[in-house]
FITIKE-123331 format. One record per residue (C-alpha): residue in one letter; x, y, z. Coordinates in steps of 0.001 Angstrom, whole numbers, plus 500000, padded with zeros to 6 digits. Each point is the difference from the previous one (the first is absolute). Example, Ala and Ser with C-alpha at 12.3 -4.5 7.8 and 13.67 -1.06 7.14 Angstrom:
! residues 2
A512300495500507800 S501370503440499340 
END
This chain:
! residues 389
M888597164109499738 H503572499195501389 I500232497236502155 L503204498806502040 Y500040496306500793 I502233499029502936 L500740496318500420 D502792497989501402 F500625497886496636 Y499347500404496560 K500930498640496646 P501993497900499547 N499197498122503526 L496346499118499442 G498439498225503420 W496235500171500344 V499738503804501293 E502434500965497334 V497598498088497393 L497025501890501196 L501761503666500231 D501203499046496253 E496558499580498790 I498699502951501518 I502976502349498778 N499643498529496428 H496243501193500138 F500443503521501407 W503001501201497918 K498208499683496582 N498062503226501169 N501676501258502818 Q503678501261501027 V501537497170502255 S503225499919502030 V501224496772501875 L502146500416502976 T501736496425501029 W502931498220501257 N502998499281497702 F500660496810501329 N502420499349496757 W502334502558499636 E500377499143496051 L496581501690499394 P500001503424499300 E498915502340502980 I497821502214497603 E497800498167497339 K497423501623497451 K497519497694498313 G497160501995498391 N498120501943502593 I501855498190502839 T503245500979501519 I501545497639502381 H502138501461502780 R501902496908501711 V501823500790503182 R503676498274500607 A500105498481503528 K501309496703501270 N496680499113501671 L496363501313500110 F501064501903503175 G502644501725498330 Y497413500858497235 V497733501607502442 L502753502314501072 Q501751500658496302 W496711500917498326 I500342503584501691 K502576501064497348 K497271499901497209 W496851501490501853 K500329503259498479 S499891498781496386 L497261497025500903 T497102502316501230 K500483502662497337 N496267500395498617 V498726496840501719 D496320499660500819 I499535496763501609 I502657497702501776 H499210496344500062 A501876498267502777 N500338496251500841 T501008498202503212 F502349499115501382 F503260502187499819 S498526502703497116 W497025501133502308 I502800501941501953 I501154501765497031 G496270500619498973 S498940501652503286 Y502671502217500226 L499786501558496427 S496397500150500751 K500500502217502812 K502805502103498721 Y498543500694496981 K496286500015500793 I499180497312497184 K496938497912500256 S500950496582500490 V498761496064500368 L501690497157501745 H499280496450498219 I500283497820503033 H501037496667498699 G500979498257503362 F501510501137503284 F503353499996501591 G498767497079502331 N500975497936496992 Y503410501087500803 R500041500040503736 N497954496776500229 S503017498220498110 L502923501435501818 V502621497311500882 E502551501418503005 W502188497771502058 N499062502873503065 Y496063500126501027 F500549503662501118 I501584500865496725 K497247498359498492 K497413502240501980 L501789503063499398 K499602499601496245 V496383498894500214 L499503503329502112 K501891501970497025 F497529498678497235 K496949500485502037 I500738503570500518 L501326500923496550 E496662498582498627 Y497702501558502247 L502025503581499157 N499635499449496472 I496310498810499736 H499379503239501773 W502083502320498453 N498941502377497299 F497835497603497482 N496492501100498667 K499007496791499394 Y500666496016500622 I499613497874497290 C499576496312501635 I500002496994497679 S497729497890501901 R497358500236502659 F502313498584502438 V502621502537499578 Q497313502539500276 D498637498653503225 V503801500189501400 V500371503236498851 K496583501273501420 V500202498215503137 Y503627499282501090 Y501352503263498658 W496964502389500677 V499958501278496413 S496603502322499407 R497693498016497519 D499388502799497697 K503938499882498996 I500007496129499407 E499055498529496310 L499685496354499303 V501589498962496677 Y500743496801499323 N502764498653497999 W499727499592496302 M500296496865498112 D499450499823496083 Y498528496861499911 E500078499149496086 K503752501269499819 W500884497569502789 Q498261497001498599 N501418501001496350 L503465498830501581 I499284496419499801 D501904498124497918 T498705496563499960 K502858498400498148 Q502341501626503160 V497398498459502458 E500346496752498711 E503872500182499759 I500031501175503720 K497673496953500976 Q502427497633498155 K503120501414501497 Y498825499810503475 N497726496721499427 L496724501755500998 N497893498162497940 K499368496829502116 C500203501439503470 F498358502551502388 S502167503365499869 L500231503110501858 L501460503339499196 F501432502653502659 F501302503300498522 W500933503154501565 R503251501995500835 I501888497991502453 E501212502988502310 K496330500949500943 M499603496346501260 K496521499680499016 G498770496959502019 L502565497745498220 G501507498552502985 F496626499186501277 F498963498565496920 L503270497553499916 E499253499241503753 S496426498818498828 L501180498168497304 S502542497688502079 T497306497912501569 L497424500150497165 Q499078496430498618 I499368500679496223 K501315497594497363 D502118501144497572 L499814503661500818 K502268502288498391 V500466503764501041 I501914502776497951 L501344503102501882 I500587502764497735 I502220502157502084 H500628503709498752 W503238499983501595 D503462498574498645 F501432497232501698 Q502662501767501780 K497816502135501999 F497543497122500731 E502893498132501633 E501139503079501735 K496183500084501451 I500090496347500755 Q503374500671502137 Q498597503224501542 L497011498038501513 K502057497245500997 W502315501794502327 T497105501932501538 N498070497094501502 I496636501653499117 K496807498005499524 H499933497595497441 T503826499726498952 N500587496321499822 W497116499461497140 I501700502694497917 I503300498409499980 S498395496696499337 A497390501005497781 F501647498359496898 N500357496425501263 F496190498817500366 E499798496484499448 N496445499720498549 I499901503415498131 Q501977501051496834 I500942503574500311 E501353502167496831 I501414503372500486 I500054502660497675 P502025503287500680 W498115502256497771 V497389500300497412 A499037502913498050 H496747501546500695 E498526499465496685 T501084496166500192 L498410499407503238 A496537499416498557 N501151496892498285 Y501331498771503355 I496674500448501736 K498153498273496974 A502349497014500659 V499439498929503228 S496849498614502178 A499596502950502131 V502016502929501607 V500675500588503385 L499933503402501668 P501016499830503677 S500354503914500585 S499810501255503492 M499684503220498739 E498541501255496651 P498707503478499512 F498409498950496883 G501012496499498454 L500664500721496428 A501946496402499643 G496285498518501229 L498239502144497223 E502429499025497362 T499634496358500991 C495883500010500068 I500135502249496435 L501731496623498537 W497245497853501627 T502809497894501759 P498534498991503663 I501472501728503160 I500765499081503346 A500430503534501996 S500279501180503658 N497118502119501171 S502405502529501033 W499857503733499466 A498130500906496427 I500476496678498176 E496364498913500514 E498863503432498415 V501996498945496619 V499863496339498986 F496989498188498569 W499000496737498239 K501278496756501662 V501645501190503182 N500847498254503407 F500668502303502864 F502083499161503232 E500715501661503016 Y503787501467499920 W502158498240502480 N497682496952500274 K501991497101498469 K497248497400500120 D497688502765498280 L502293500238496968 Q500295496382499767 K496201499480500028 A499996502759497425 I502570498284497544 L498079496822500409 N496913501481499296 N501619501251496797 Y501368496460499268 N496426498424500306 W498759502952497699 I497793501294503296 F499741504047499694 Q498661502999501271 E497766501296496747 I500492503964499976 P498764502343497363 K502119501570497622 K501537503587500845 D500349503054497951 F503013502090500611 N499743502029497035 L503279501895498713 N497780502918498380 K498001500468503255 M503407500727501852 F501204502383497685 N496772502086499949 S499804499936504186 L503703500975500028 E499250503047497114 K496897500973502272 I502054500294503281 Y502648501915498193 K497622502382498648 E498219500680502884 L503002500865501913 I501263502204497440 N496753501995499843 K499502500483503756 
END
């Protein structure tokens, strides 16, 4: 079986979706031929790279829109002897749907989220321009979801419901395949010595501490979280912000928000001047090191307004660290153990959830099993069924 994976990012960039696809690709290349088409965001990387049964095709372009156009130069060689196309949101599904139709190759679309994530966070000086861009994303999303794919792999019940109800995709084309997590592998990343070093470095041993980690450009509730903290009365509260973006870009984002007068600008600008709360900002932490930070704090806060799966929540729960999470999208499907949910955009509800955690009051949720091998088996079954039709 020859599988062509199409995704916006691949190694060495490893965000949440890339971590997932990396596991999938590493599993299937052992017994199959695998090709990868992705954006060459770093032009120092080779355009074509072979590793065992994997051939990586990196498309040089200044941005993702350019990547969607530039890949055309490679389509003849890419589709040779391909049995199945596995495309992924967001921009890569445009390429996947085109190749599937042109060469009559069976294809699946792995839906990790929606363009709504982009359009809902658009920052524009002109309201009319923003509405035009929102409309562009809506049309693009609708056309690509309905264009040429044989199966739609949804990573949560929430995503499945959106695809089925909002986009009117027939039920027989939809497959629910939860994301993976190798529980033992993640737990084994804990280094007790490093956990203690983190606690000492940030003086976490004698205080109540909260951790927020996410990519700042996605703005996954960071502002709402900081605004809620501004009136929260907890003695000796320390907050750790792990920002997966360099300081220069972070400052640019703040300035961008400052000049556009969007809602909640002031607290972003003044977020680092709380009188009763100590805030530590860490610009970047390697993914394999993140587990030690999760174990070093009292609780992790996930205030996301849109989370199709919530891998960060699952990683936290696997390490048996209490979690404070919004009840948005699929987060409730994922998290377990000691949890306090809150209504997103309800500042008082988030404050109550933090106080409950501080007083060791939780909603006890049974452990959940998102098994890595179950995911592999489900994908293999989907591939083979499509090829044999």
